[in-house]
All heavy atoms as TSV, in Angstrom:
chain	resi	resn	atom	element	x	y	z
A	1	MET	N	N	161.698	216.529	340.591
A	1	MET	CA	C	162.756	215.867	341.319
A	1	MET	C	C	163.575	216.924	342.040
A	1	MET	O	O	163.507	218.107	341.699
A	1	MET	CB	C	163.591	215.002	340.384
A	1	MET	CG	C	164.676	215.705	339.606
A	1	MET	SD	S	165.613	214.635	338.505
A	1	MET	CE	C	164.433	214.375	337.215
A	2	LYS	N	N	164.344	216.495	342.999
A	2	LYS	CA	C	165.230	217.377	343.755
A	2	LYS	C	C	166.644	216.810	343.681
A	2	LYS	O	O	166.844	215.600	343.776
A	2	LYS	CB	C	164.804	217.466	345.206
A	2	LYS	CG	C	163.434	218.089	345.393
A	2	LYS	CD	C	163.518	219.218	346.347
A	2	LYS	CE	C	162.126	219.766	346.597
A	2	LYS	NZ	N	161.945	221.046	345.975
A	3	ILE	N	N	167.618	217.715	343.513
A	3	ILE	CA	C	169.023	217.338	343.537
A	3	ILE	C	C	169.737	218.224	344.557
A	3	ILE	O	O	169.278	219.312	344.871
A	3	ILE	CB	C	169.686	217.445	342.146
A	3	ILE	CG1	C	169.618	218.876	341.603
A	3	ILE	CG2	C	169.061	216.457	341.173
A	3	ILE	CD1	C	170.369	219.081	340.301
A	4	ARG	N	N	170.862	217.730	345.070
A	4	ARG	CA	C	171.637	218.481	346.062
A	4	ARG	C	C	173.075	218.580	345.581
A	4	ARG	O	O	173.678	217.588	345.160
A	4	ARG	CB	C	171.594	217.769	347.410
A	4	ARG	CG	C	172.347	218.512	348.506
A	4	ARG	CD	C	172.352	217.744	349.834
A	4	ARG	NE	N	171.021	217.443	350.300
A	4	ARG	CZ	C	170.613	216.212	350.652
A	4	ARG	NH1	N	171.427	215.178	350.587
A	4	ARG	NH2	N	169.386	216.022	351.077
A	5	CYS	N	N	173.643	219.783	345.669
A	5	CYS	CA	C	175.047	219.992	345.330
A	5	CYS	C	C	175.909	219.431	346.459
A	5	CYS	O	O	175.696	219.754	347.625
A	5	CYS	CB	C	175.326	221.471	345.126
A	5	CYS	SG	S	177.043	221.816	344.709
A	6	LEU	N	N	176.870	218.603	346.118
A	6	LEU	CA	C	177.756	218.016	347.121
A	6	LEU	C	C	178.774	219.021	347.654
A	6	LEU	O	O	179.320	218.832	348.732
A	6	LEU	CB	C	178.485	216.805	346.533
A	6	LEU	CG	C	177.582	215.634	346.146
A	6	LEU	CD1	C	178.383	214.602	345.366
A	6	LEU	CD2	C	176.946	215.021	347.371
A	7	LEU	N	N	179.020	220.101	346.924
A	7	LEU	CA	C	180.010	221.085	347.343
A	7	LEU	C	C	179.486	222.041	348.407
A	7	LEU	O	O	180.197	222.390	349.337
A	7	LEU	CB	C	180.515	221.880	346.134
A	7	LEU	CG	C	181.168	221.048	345.032
A	7	LEU	CD1	C	181.508	221.927	343.840
A	7	LEU	CD2	C	182.397	220.347	345.567
A	8	ASP	N	N	178.237	222.477	348.252
A	8	ASP	CA	C	177.699	223.464	349.194
A	8	ASP	C	C	176.376	223.065	349.842
A	8	ASP	O	O	175.829	223.807	350.644
A	8	ASP	CB	C	177.559	224.828	348.520
A	8	ASP	CG	C	176.612	224.820	347.326
A	8	ASP	OD1	O	175.892	223.826	347.119
A	8	ASP	OD2	O	176.596	225.822	346.584
A	9	GLY	N	N	175.826	221.888	349.487
A	9	GLY	CA	C	174.594	221.406	350.090
A	9	GLY	C	C	173.332	222.060	349.562
A	9	GLY	O	O	172.240	221.820	350.082
A	10	LEU	N	N	173.438	222.890	348.522
A	10	LEU	CA	C	172.289	223.584	347.970
A	10	LEU	C	C	171.308	222.585	347.367
A	10	LEU	O	O	171.671	221.750	346.546
A	10	LEU	CB	C	172.747	224.587	346.914
A	10	LEU	CG	C	171.686	225.498	346.320
A	10	LEU	CD1	C	171.083	226.397	347.400
A	10	LEU	CD2	C	172.288	226.342	345.218
A	11	LEU	N	N	170.054	222.669	347.782
A	11	LEU	CA	C	168.990	221.794	347.298
A	11	LEU	C	C	168.266	222.498	346.162
A	11	LEU	O	O	167.811	223.640	346.316
A	11	LEU	CB	C	168.033	221.475	348.443
A	11	LEU	CG	C	167.007	220.395	348.212
A	11	LEU	CD1	C	167.681	219.050	347.954
A	11	LEU	CD2	C	166.081	220.293	349.408
A	12	LEU	N	N	168.163	221.838	345.015
A	12	LEU	CA	C	167.584	222.442	343.816
A	12	LEU	C	C	166.466	221.586	343.252
A	12	LEU	O	O	166.546	220.348	343.281
A	12	LEU	CB	C	168.651	222.592	342.732
A	12	LEU	CG	C	169.888	223.402	343.068
A	12	LEU	CD1	C	170.940	223.217	341.986
A	12	LEU	CD2	C	169.529	224.857	343.228
A	13	ASP	N	N	165.432	222.243	342.722
A	13	ASP	CA	C	164.444	221.540	341.915
A	13	ASP	C	C	165.079	221.278	340.562
A	13	ASP	O	O	165.902	222.072	340.086
A	13	ASP	CB	C	163.193	222.391	341.730
A	13	ASP	CG	C	162.388	222.523	343.006
A	13	ASP	OD1	O	162.210	221.495	343.701
A	13	ASP	OD2	O	161.941	223.638	343.319
A	14	ALA	N	N	164.702	220.180	339.935
A	14	ALA	CA	C	165.234	219.849	338.615
A	14	ALA	C	C	164.169	219.115	337.820
A	14	ALA	O	O	163.248	218.533	338.394
A	14	ALA	CB	C	166.488	218.990	338.742
A	15	PHE	N	N	164.309	219.159	336.508
A	15	PHE	CA	C	163.376	218.437	335.642
A	15	PHE	C	C	164.088	218.033	334.364
A	15	PHE	O	O	165.106	218.608	333.987
A	15	PHE	CB	C	162.133	219.291	335.345
A	15	PHE	CG	C	162.425	220.573	334.615
A	15	PHE	CD1	C	162.408	220.623	333.236
A	15	PHE	CD2	C	162.723	221.735	335.315
A	15	PHE	CE1	C	162.679	221.810	332.569
A	15	PHE	CE2	C	162.994	222.929	334.662
A	15	PHE	CZ	C	162.969	222.955	333.280
A	16	LEU	N	N	163.541	217.022	333.732
A	16	LEU	CA	C	164.070	216.542	332.458
A	16	LEU	C	C	163.353	217.241	331.324
A	16	LEU	O	O	162.145	217.473	331.393
A	16	LEU	CB	C	163.855	215.034	332.334
A	16	LEU	CG	C	164.705	214.158	333.240
A	16	LEU	CD1	C	164.184	212.738	333.246
A	16	LEU	CD2	C	166.146	214.191	332.788
A	17	CYS	N	N	164.090	217.561	330.281
A	17	CYS	CA	C	163.464	218.077	329.069
A	17	CYS	C	C	163.847	217.158	327.913
A	17	CYS	O	O	164.756	216.342	328.033
A	17	CYS	CB	C	163.852	219.530	328.812
A	17	CYS	SG	S	165.564	219.798	328.381
A	18	ALA	N	N	163.169	217.306	326.807
A	18	ALA	CA	C	163.335	216.375	325.687
A	18	ALA	C	C	164.635	216.572	324.918
A	18	ALA	O	O	165.119	215.652	324.281
A	18	ALA	CB	C	162.148	216.503	324.737
A	19	HIS	N	N	165.203	217.759	324.978
A	19	HIS	CA	C	166.387	218.046	324.165
A	19	HIS	C	C	167.636	218.162	325.031
A	19	HIS	O	O	167.581	218.689	326.136
A	19	HIS	CB	C	166.176	219.344	323.386
A	19	HIS	CG	C	164.947	219.318	322.540
A	19	HIS	ND1	N	164.848	218.557	321.409
A	19	HIS	CD2	C	163.738	219.930	322.689
A	19	HIS	CE1	C	163.644	218.711	320.881
A	19	HIS	NE2	N	162.952	219.538	321.640
A	20	PRO	N	N	168.776	217.675	324.536
A	20	PRO	CA	C	170.028	217.783	325.304
A	20	PRO	C	C	170.434	219.227	325.507
A	20	PRO	O	O	170.222	220.027	324.602
A	20	PRO	CB	C	171.041	217.054	324.438
A	20	PRO	CG	C	170.271	216.275	323.441
A	20	PRO	CD	C	168.937	216.941	323.307
A	21	PRO	N	N	171.041	219.596	326.597
A	21	PRO	CA	C	171.182	218.752	327.782
A	21	PRO	C	C	169.830	218.536	328.439
A	21	PRO	O	O	169.018	219.446	328.517
A	21	PRO	CB	C	172.120	219.540	328.691
A	21	PRO	CG	C	171.957	220.954	328.270
A	21	PRO	CD	C	171.605	220.929	326.812
A	22	ALA	N	N	169.600	217.342	328.889
A	22	ALA	CA	C	168.270	216.931	329.308
A	22	ALA	C	C	167.904	217.336	330.726
A	22	ALA	O	O	166.734	217.436	331.046
A	22	ALA	CB	C	168.140	215.418	329.165
A	23	LEU	N	N	168.860	217.559	331.608
A	23	LEU	CA	C	168.552	217.866	332.996
A	23	LEU	C	C	168.713	219.365	333.242
A	23	LEU	O	O	169.778	219.927	333.045
A	23	LEU	CB	C	169.455	217.080	333.949
A	23	LEU	CG	C	169.147	217.210	335.435
A	23	LEU	CD1	C	167.722	216.771	335.751
A	23	LEU	CD2	C	170.126	216.393	336.256
A	24	ILE	N	N	167.618	219.979	333.668
A	24	ILE	CA	C	167.594	221.409	333.961
A	24	ILE	C	C	167.387	221.577	335.459
A	24	ILE	O	O	166.451	221.025	336.037
A	24	ILE	CB	C	166.459	222.124	333.199
A	24	ILE	CG1	C	166.531	221.830	331.700
A	24	ILE	CG2	C	166.463	223.614	333.500
A	24	ILE	CD1	C	167.784	222.322	331.019
A	25	ALA	N	N	168.272	222.329	336.099
A	25	ALA	CA	C	168.159	222.626	337.531
A	25	ALA	C	C	167.692	224.067	337.687
A	25	ALA	O	O	168.010	224.925	336.866
A	25	ALA	CB	C	169.510	222.433	338.213
A	26	VAL	N	N	166.928	224.306	338.749
A	26	VAL	CA	C	166.370	225.634	338.989
A	26	VAL	C	C	166.864	226.143	340.339
A	26	VAL	O	O	166.647	225.498	341.364
A	26	VAL	CB	C	164.831	225.609	338.953
A	26	VAL	CG1	C	164.276	226.999	339.178
A	26	VAL	CG2	C	164.331	225.023	337.648
A	27	ASP	N	N	167.528	227.286	340.310
A	27	ASP	CA	C	168.032	227.942	341.523
A	27	ASP	C	C	167.310	229.270	341.644
A	27	ASP	O	O	167.643	230.222	340.950
A	27	ASP	CB	C	169.541	228.141	341.422
A	27	ASP	CG	C	170.136	228.769	342.674
A	27	ASP	OD1	O	169.421	228.889	343.683
A	27	ASP	OD2	O	171.316	229.142	342.643
A	28	GLY	N	N	166.304	229.321	342.514
A	28	GLY	CA	C	165.470	230.520	342.595
A	28	GLY	C	C	164.694	230.662	341.307
A	28	GLY	O	O	163.991	229.757	340.896
A	29	GLY	N	N	164.839	231.776	340.624
A	29	GLY	CA	C	164.170	231.978	339.351
A	29	GLY	C	C	165.047	231.682	338.159
A	29	GLY	O	O	164.638	231.856	337.022
A	30	GLU	N	N	166.262	231.234	338.395
A	30	GLU	CA	C	167.221	230.989	337.315
A	30	GLU	C	C	167.361	229.495	337.046
A	30	GLU	O	O	167.594	228.708	337.959
A	30	GLU	CB	C	168.580	231.567	337.700
A	30	GLU	CG	C	169.610	231.467	336.621
A	30	GLU	CD	C	170.920	232.110	337.025
A	30	GLU	OE1	O	170.923	232.982	337.914
A	30	GLU	OE2	O	171.943	231.711	336.441
A	31	ALA	N	N	167.220	229.111	335.791
A	31	ALA	CA	C	167.374	227.708	335.389
A	31	ALA	C	C	168.689	227.543	334.633
A	31	ALA	O	O	169.119	228.453	333.914
A	31	ALA	CB	C	166.215	227.286	334.507
A	32	PHE	N	N	169.327	226.393	334.823
A	32	PHE	CA	C	170.565	226.119	334.086
A	32	PHE	C	C	170.637	224.639	333.761
A	32	PHE	O	O	170.115	223.797	334.474
A	32	PHE	CB	C	171.800	226.560	334.881
A	32	PHE	CG	C	171.991	225.869	336.202
A	32	PHE	CD1	C	172.782	224.739	336.305
A	32	PHE	CD2	C	171.371	226.351	337.353
A	32	PHE	CE1	C	172.966	224.101	337.523
A	32	PHE	CE2	C	171.544	225.725	338.570
A	32	PHE	CZ	C	172.344	224.600	338.661
A	33	ALA	N	N	171.281	224.358	332.644
A	33	ALA	CA	C	171.450	222.978	332.196
A	33	ALA	C	C	172.570	222.326	332.985
A	33	ALA	O	O	173.604	222.942	333.230
A	33	ALA	CB	C	171.765	222.955	330.706
A	34	LEU	N	N	172.353	221.099	333.370
A	34	LEU	CA	C	173.359	220.328	334.091
A	34	LEU	C	C	173.943	219.293	333.130
A	34	LEU	O	O	173.233	218.386	332.686
A	34	LEU	CB	C	172.720	219.641	335.297
A	34	LEU	CG	C	173.666	218.940	336.264
A	34	LEU	CD1	C	174.502	219.962	337.021
A	34	LEU	CD2	C	172.883	218.102	337.244
A	35	GLU	N	N	175.190	219.470	332.775
A	35	GLU	CA	C	175.849	218.527	331.880
A	35	GLU	C	C	176.049	217.193	332.597
A	35	GLU	O	O	176.150	217.149	333.829
A	35	GLU	CB	C	177.196	219.090	331.427
A	35	GLU	CG	C	177.099	220.395	330.671
A	35	GLU	CD	C	176.441	220.248	329.308
A	35	GLU	OE1	O	176.494	219.161	328.716
A	35	GLU	OE2	O	175.866	221.249	328.846
A	36	ALA	N	N	176.123	216.116	331.834
A	36	ALA	CA	C	176.247	214.783	332.416
A	36	ALA	C	C	177.465	214.662	333.332
A	36	ALA	O	O	177.397	214.053	334.389
A	36	ALA	CB	C	176.279	213.730	331.319
A	37	VAL	N	N	178.598	215.259	332.952
A	37	VAL	CA	C	179.806	215.158	333.768
A	37	VAL	C	C	179.662	215.960	335.063
A	37	VAL	O	O	180.252	215.618	336.083
A	37	VAL	CB	C	181.060	215.565	332.972
A	37	VAL	CG1	C	181.102	217.065	332.735
A	37	VAL	CG2	C	182.313	215.081	333.652
A	38	GLU	N	N	178.857	217.021	335.060
A	38	GLU	CA	C	178.621	217.806	336.274
A	38	GLU	C	C	177.843	217.016	337.326
A	38	GLU	O	O	177.833	217.396	338.492
A	38	GLU	CB	C	177.854	219.088	335.944
A	38	GLU	CG	C	178.661	220.101	335.161
A	38	GLU	CD	C	177.826	221.304	334.798
A	38	GLU	OE1	O	176.887	221.152	334.001
A	38	GLU	OE2	O	178.128	222.389	335.342
A	39	ALA	N	N	177.217	215.950	336.918
A	39	ALA	CA	C	176.453	215.115	337.844
A	39	ALA	C	C	177.333	214.543	338.951
A	39	ALA	O	O	176.827	214.141	339.998
A	39	ALA	CB	C	175.747	213.987	337.088
A	40	LEU	N	N	178.639	214.529	338.745
A	40	LEU	CA	C	179.558	214.080	339.796
A	40	LEU	C	C	179.454	214.950	341.050
A	40	LEU	O	O	179.761	214.509	342.144
A	40	LEU	CB	C	181.001	214.119	339.291
A	40	LEU	CG	C	181.406	213.027	338.322
A	40	LEU	CD1	C	182.769	213.348	337.721
A	40	LEU	CD2	C	181.430	211.691	339.028
A	41	TYR	N	N	179.027	216.194	340.876
A	41	TYR	CA	C	178.962	217.151	341.980
A	41	TYR	C	C	177.570	217.285	342.590
A	41	TYR	O	O	177.338	218.148	343.434
A	41	TYR	CB	C	179.434	218.527	341.504
A	41	TYR	CG	C	180.842	218.487	340.989
A	41	TYR	CD1	C	181.115	218.556	339.633
A	41	TYR	CD2	C	181.910	218.342	341.873
A	41	TYR	CE1	C	182.408	218.502	339.162
A	41	TYR	CE2	C	183.211	218.280	341.403
A	41	TYR	CZ	C	183.458	218.365	340.048
A	41	TYR	OH	O	184.743	218.302	339.584
A	42	TYR	N	N	176.636	216.418	342.173
A	42	TYR	CA	C	175.260	216.464	342.662
A	42	TYR	C	C	174.809	215.072	343.067
A	42	TYR	O	O	175.367	214.066	342.619
A	42	TYR	CB	C	174.320	217.010	341.580
A	42	TYR	CG	C	174.546	218.469	341.300
A	42	TYR	CD1	C	175.518	218.880	340.404
A	42	TYR	CD2	C	173.801	219.440	341.953
A	42	TYR	CE1	C	175.750	220.222	340.160
A	42	TYR	CE2	C	174.020	220.785	341.721
A	42	TYR	CZ	C	174.992	221.171	340.821
A	42	TYR	OH	O	175.224	222.495	340.593
A	43	GLU	N	N	173.788	215.023	343.912
A	43	GLU	CA	C	173.162	213.759	344.260
A	43	GLU	C	C	171.655	213.906	344.136
A	43	GLU	O	O	171.114	214.999	344.301
A	43	GLU	CB	C	173.560	213.313	345.668
A	43	GLU	CG	C	173.180	214.265	346.770
A	43	GLU	CD	C	173.718	213.842	348.130
A	43	GLU	OE1	O	174.377	212.790	348.242
A	43	GLU	OE2	O	173.459	214.581	349.090
A	44	LEU	N	N	171.006	212.820	343.826
A	44	LEU	CA	C	169.567	212.790	343.648
A	44	LEU	C	C	168.911	212.608	345.009
A	44	LEU	O	O	169.194	211.648	345.714
A	44	LEU	CB	C	169.204	211.640	342.705
A	44	LEU	CG	C	167.779	211.541	342.230
A	44	LEU	CD1	C	167.377	212.798	341.466
A	44	LEU	CD2	C	167.632	210.313	341.340
A	45	VAL	N	N	168.044	213.550	345.385
A	45	VAL	CA	C	167.396	213.523	346.696
A	45	VAL	C	C	165.998	212.925	346.607
A	45	VAL	O	O	165.590	212.160	347.481
A	45	VAL	CB	C	167.346	214.943	347.310
A	45	VAL	CG1	C	166.603	214.947	348.631
A	45	VAL	CG2	C	168.753	215.479	347.492
A	46	SER	N	N	165.267	213.247	345.549
A	46	SER	CA	C	163.940	212.660	345.356
A	46	SER	C	C	163.597	212.659	343.874
A	46	SER	O	O	164.007	213.556	343.127
A	46	SER	CB	C	162.874	213.428	346.151
A	46	SER	OG	O	162.732	214.740	345.658
A	47	ALA	N	N	162.856	211.632	343.469
A	47	ALA	CA	C	162.454	211.509	342.072
A	47	ALA	C	C	161.390	210.426	341.953
A	47	ALA	O	O	161.294	209.541	342.806
A	47	ALA	CB	C	163.648	211.150	341.190
A	48	THR	N	N	160.622	210.504	340.887
A	48	THR	CA	C	159.660	209.450	340.580
A	48	THR	C	C	160.402	208.334	339.846
A	48	THR	O	O	161.496	208.566	339.295
A	48	THR	CB	C	158.531	209.972	339.683
A	48	THR	OG1	O	159.076	210.336	338.416
A	48	THR	CG2	C	157.795	211.151	340.309
A	49	PRO	N	N	159.838	207.140	339.803
A	49	PRO	CA	C	160.471	206.066	339.028
A	49	PRO	C	C	160.659	206.446	337.553
A	49	PRO	O	O	161.670	206.096	336.939
A	49	PRO	CB	C	159.498	204.890	339.180
A	49	PRO	CG	C	158.822	205.142	340.494
A	49	PRO	CD	C	158.680	206.644	340.567
A	50	GLU	N	N	159.715	207.192	336.992
A	50	GLU	CA	C	159.819	207.617	335.596
A	50	GLU	C	C	160.985	208.585	335.409
A	50	GLU	O	O	161.691	208.534	334.403
A	50	GLU	CB	C	158.510	208.279	335.138
A	50	GLU	CG	C	157.334	207.336	335.075
A	50	GLU	CD	C	156.681	207.069	336.436
A	50	GLU	OE1	O	156.894	207.851	337.395
A	50	GLU	OE2	O	155.976	206.062	336.548
A	51	GLU	N	N	161.189	209.485	336.368
A	51	GLU	CA	C	162.310	210.424	336.284
A	51	GLU	C	C	163.643	209.697	336.389
A	51	GLU	O	O	164.594	210.025	335.670
A	51	GLU	CB	C	162.203	211.483	337.384
A	51	GLU	CG	C	161.069	212.464	337.164
A	51	GLU	CD	C	160.814	213.367	338.348
A	51	GLU	OE1	O	161.012	212.940	339.512
A	51	GLU	OE2	O	160.403	214.522	338.107
A	52	ILE	N	N	163.721	208.693	337.249
A	52	ILE	CA	C	164.952	207.909	337.375
A	52	ILE	C	C	165.278	207.217	336.057
A	52	ILE	O	O	166.417	207.252	335.588
A	52	ILE	CB	C	164.841	206.894	338.527
A	52	ILE	CG1	C	164.730	207.636	339.865
A	52	ILE	CG2	C	166.032	205.941	338.530
A	52	ILE	CD1	C	164.354	206.750	341.030
A	53	LEU	N	N	164.278	206.621	335.442
A	53	LEU	CA	C	164.471	205.964	334.154
A	53	LEU	C	C	164.909	206.980	333.092
A	53	LEU	O	O	165.817	206.718	332.304
A	53	LEU	CB	C	163.183	205.263	333.721
A	53	LEU	CG	C	163.233	204.457	332.440
A	53	LEU	CD1	C	164.301	203.368	332.512
A	53	LEU	CD2	C	161.878	203.860	332.143
A	54	GLY	N	N	164.304	208.152	333.100
A	54	GLY	CA	C	164.681	209.206	332.158
A	54	GLY	C	C	166.112	209.653	332.347
A	54	GLY	O	O	166.830	209.901	331.366
A	55	LEU	N	N	166.558	209.779	333.592
A	55	LEU	CA	C	167.947	210.158	333.868
A	55	LEU	C	C	168.918	209.119	333.323
A	55	LEU	O	O	169.947	209.461	332.742
A	55	LEU	CB	C	168.167	210.325	335.372
A	55	LEU	CG	C	167.566	211.563	336.014
A	55	LEU	CD1	C	167.624	211.451	337.534
A	55	LEU	CD2	C	168.290	212.809	335.539
A	56	GLU	N	N	168.600	207.847	333.520
A	56	GLU	CA	C	169.475	206.784	333.026
A	56	GLU	C	C	169.537	206.786	331.503
A	56	GLU	O	O	170.601	206.597	330.922
A	56	GLU	CB	C	168.997	205.440	333.550
A	56	GLU	CG	C	169.200	205.300	335.050
A	56	GLU	CD	C	168.566	204.054	335.644
A	56	GLU	OE1	O	167.887	203.303	334.904
A	56	GLU	OE2	O	168.748	203.840	336.850
A	57	ARG	N	N	168.419	207.032	330.862
A	57	ARG	CA	C	168.388	207.085	329.398
A	57	ARG	C	C	169.138	208.293	328.859
A	57	ARG	O	O	169.636	208.268	327.743
A	57	ARG	CB	C	166.947	207.119	328.908
A	57	ARG	CG	C	166.236	205.815	329.069
A	57	ARG	CD	C	164.843	205.905	328.527
A	57	ARG	NE	N	164.159	204.631	328.666
A	57	ARG	CZ	C	162.854	204.492	328.672
A	57	ARG	NH1	N	162.073	205.551	328.547
A	57	ARG	NH2	N	162.314	203.296	328.804
A	58	ALA	N	N	169.189	209.365	329.630
A	58	ALA	CA	C	169.842	210.606	329.189
A	58	ALA	C	C	171.300	210.683	329.624
A	58	ALA	O	O	171.890	211.751	329.628
A	58	ALA	CB	C	169.058	211.803	329.731
A	59	CYS	N	N	171.897	209.572	329.988
A	59	CYS	CA	C	173.324	209.498	330.322
A	59	CYS	C	C	173.698	210.195	331.627
A	59	CYS	O	O	174.813	210.693	331.764
A	59	CYS	CB	C	174.180	210.027	329.184
A	59	CYS	SG	S	173.940	209.118	327.647
A	60	TYR	N	N	172.795	210.249	332.588
A	60	TYR	CA	C	173.095	210.840	333.890
A	60	TYR	C	C	173.355	209.746	334.920
A	60	TYR	O	O	172.943	209.830	336.059
A	60	TYR	CB	C	171.964	211.766	334.348
A	60	TYR	CG	C	171.968	213.067	333.602
A	60	TYR	CD1	C	171.206	213.231	332.458
A	60	TYR	CD2	C	172.767	214.121	334.027
A	60	TYR	CE1	C	171.223	214.419	331.756
A	60	TYR	CE2	C	172.797	215.317	333.328
A	60	TYR	CZ	C	172.022	215.453	332.194
A	60	TYR	OH	O	172.050	216.639	331.508
A	61	ARG	N	N	174.058	208.710	334.532
A	61	ARG	CA	C	174.353	207.598	335.435
A	61	ARG	C	C	175.283	208.004	336.575
A	61	ARG	O	O	175.366	207.331	337.579
A	61	ARG	CB	C	174.954	206.444	334.647
A	61	ARG	CG	C	173.947	205.812	333.716
A	61	ARG	CD	C	174.548	204.658	332.942
A	61	ARG	NE	N	173.615	204.184	331.948
A	61	ARG	CZ	C	173.585	204.603	330.697
A	61	ARG	NH1	N	174.454	205.497	330.277
A	61	ARG	NH2	N	172.695	204.134	329.854
A	62	LEU	N	N	176.020	209.105	336.408
A	62	LEU	CA	C	176.939	209.573	337.450
A	62	LEU	C	C	176.210	210.282	338.591
A	62	LEU	O	O	176.797	210.557	339.620
A	62	LEU	CB	C	177.989	210.508	336.852
A	62	LEU	CG	C	178.920	209.884	335.822
A	62	LEU	CD1	C	179.843	210.955	335.241
A	62	LEU	CD2	C	179.734	208.765	336.433
A	63	LEU	N	N	174.924	210.567	338.408
A	63	LEU	CA	C	174.131	211.220	339.439
A	63	LEU	C	C	173.720	210.165	340.461
A	63	LEU	O	O	172.845	209.340	340.218
A	63	LEU	CB	C	172.895	211.881	338.820
A	63	LEU	CG	C	172.031	212.724	339.730
A	63	LEU	CD1	C	172.803	213.924	340.273
A	63	LEU	CD2	C	170.798	213.207	338.981
A	64	ARG	N	N	174.405	210.172	341.597
A	64	ARG	CA	C	174.163	209.168	342.635
A	64	ARG	C	C	172.951	209.522	343.473
A	64	ARG	O	O	172.602	210.679	343.621
A	64	ARG	CB	C	175.376	209.052	343.552
A	64	ARG	CG	C	176.597	208.495	342.847
A	64	ARG	CD	C	177.767	208.520	343.753
A	64	ARG	NE	N	178.221	209.928	343.795
A	64	ARG	CZ	C	179.234	210.350	344.482
A	64	ARG	NH1	N	179.909	209.525	345.239
A	64	ARG	NH2	N	179.599	211.612	344.449
A	65	ARG	N	N	172.344	208.509	344.049
A	65	ARG	CA	C	171.238	208.729	344.976
A	65	ARG	C	C	171.806	209.107	346.344
A	65	ARG	O	O	172.763	208.505	346.819
A	65	ARG	CB	C	170.380	207.483	345.105
A	65	ARG	CG	C	169.644	207.178	343.827
A	65	ARG	CD	C	168.754	206.000	343.965
A	65	ARG	NE	N	168.239	205.631	342.654
A	65	ARG	CZ	C	167.493	204.600	342.422
A	65	ARG	NH1	N	167.158	203.804	343.419
A	65	ARG	NH2	N	167.067	204.342	341.214
A	66	ALA	N	N	171.192	210.088	346.977
A	66	ALA	CA	C	171.604	210.536	348.302
A	66	ALA	C	C	171.264	209.481	349.346
A	66	ALA	O	O	170.386	208.635	349.128
A	66	ALA	CB	C	170.896	211.841	348.646
A	67	ALA	N	N	171.938	209.541	350.483
A	67	ALA	CA	C	171.648	208.621	351.583
A	67	ALA	C	C	170.206	208.781	352.054
A	67	ALA	O	O	169.574	207.818	352.489
A	67	ALA	CB	C	172.623	208.854	352.738
A	68	ASP	N	N	169.663	209.996	351.915
A	68	ASP	CA	C	168.280	210.263	352.328
A	68	ASP	C	C	167.322	210.294	351.128
A	68	ASP	O	O	166.261	210.916	351.171
A	68	ASP	CB	C	168.189	211.556	353.125
A	68	ASP	CG	C	168.704	212.775	352.353
A	68	ASP	OD1	O	169.375	212.589	351.314
A	68	ASP	OD2	O	168.428	213.899	352.797
A	69	PHE	N	N	167.673	209.598	350.044
A	69	PHE	CA	C	166.863	209.570	348.831
A	69	PHE	C	C	165.453	209.052	349.112
A	69	PHE	O	O	165.271	208.106	349.871
A	69	PHE	CB	C	167.524	208.692	347.765
A	69	PHE	CG	C	166.661	208.498	346.553
A	69	PHE	CD1	C	166.590	209.487	345.590
A	69	PHE	CD2	C	165.898	207.353	346.391
A	69	PHE	CE1	C	165.789	209.316	344.479
A	69	PHE	CE2	C	165.097	207.182	345.284
A	69	PHE	CZ	C	165.038	208.170	344.320
A	70	GLU	N	N	164.465	209.665	348.456
A	70	GLU	CA	C	163.075	209.230	348.560
A	70	GLU	C	C	162.476	209.101	347.178
A	70	GLU	O	O	162.627	209.989	346.354
A	70	GLU	CB	C	162.243	210.249	349.339
A	70	GLU	CG	C	162.623	210.373	350.801
A	70	GLU	CD	C	161.717	211.372	351.508
A	70	GLU	OE1	O	160.769	211.904	350.899
A	70	GLU	OE2	O	161.976	211.621	352.676
A	71	THR	N	N	161.807	207.986	346.935
A	71	THR	CA	C	161.034	207.832	345.718
A	71	THR	C	C	159.690	208.505	345.950
A	71	THR	O	O	159.053	208.282	346.973
A	71	THR	CB	C	160.809	206.336	345.389
A	71	THR	OG1	O	162.077	205.709	345.229
A	71	THR	CG2	C	160.003	206.175	344.110
A	72	VAL	N	N	159.288	209.343	345.023
A	72	VAL	CA	C	158.013	210.043	345.148
A	72	VAL	C	C	157.057	209.559	344.066
A	72	VAL	O	O	157.486	209.138	342.991
A	72	VAL	CB	C	158.166	211.579	345.075
A	72	VAL	CG1	C	158.926	212.092	346.265
A	72	VAL	CG2	C	158.843	212.002	343.802
A	73	GLN	N	N	155.787	209.579	344.369
A	73	GLN	CA	C	154.751	209.195	343.407
A	73	GLN	C	C	154.014	210.450	342.987
A	73	GLN	O	O	153.775	211.335	343.788
A	73	GLN	CB	C	153.773	208.207	344.048
A	73	GLN	CG	C	154.414	206.948	344.553
A	73	GLN	CD	C	155.104	206.151	343.482
A	73	GLN	OE1	O	154.621	206.066	342.350
A	73	GLN	NE2	N	156.227	205.538	343.811
A	74	GLU	N	N	153.686	210.527	341.704
A	74	GLU	CA	C	152.936	211.699	341.225
A	74	GLU	C	C	151.527	211.335	340.933
A	74	GLU	O	O	151.124	210.296	340.692
A	74	GLU	CB	C	153.603	212.280	339.988
A	74	GLU	CG	C	154.875	213.002	340.360
A	74	GLU	CD	C	155.323	213.948	339.288
A	74	GLU	OE1	O	154.505	214.760	338.842
A	74	GLU	OE2	O	156.489	213.883	338.916
């Protein structure tokens, strides 16, 4: 999936992991956990239906879909 920072427009790859915090964002070679409350500062740019369901289950409901959001199939 891809997420975008609303503050600076930075586009990041992200993935869900099984253990909290569940959403990991990757900036270059550095990965960092995205806390649920930090989702206010990001928007979802692309994701599979399974990833969207995983985000909702992991309490990332504050992560809004971008105006240019795309559902991707794997």
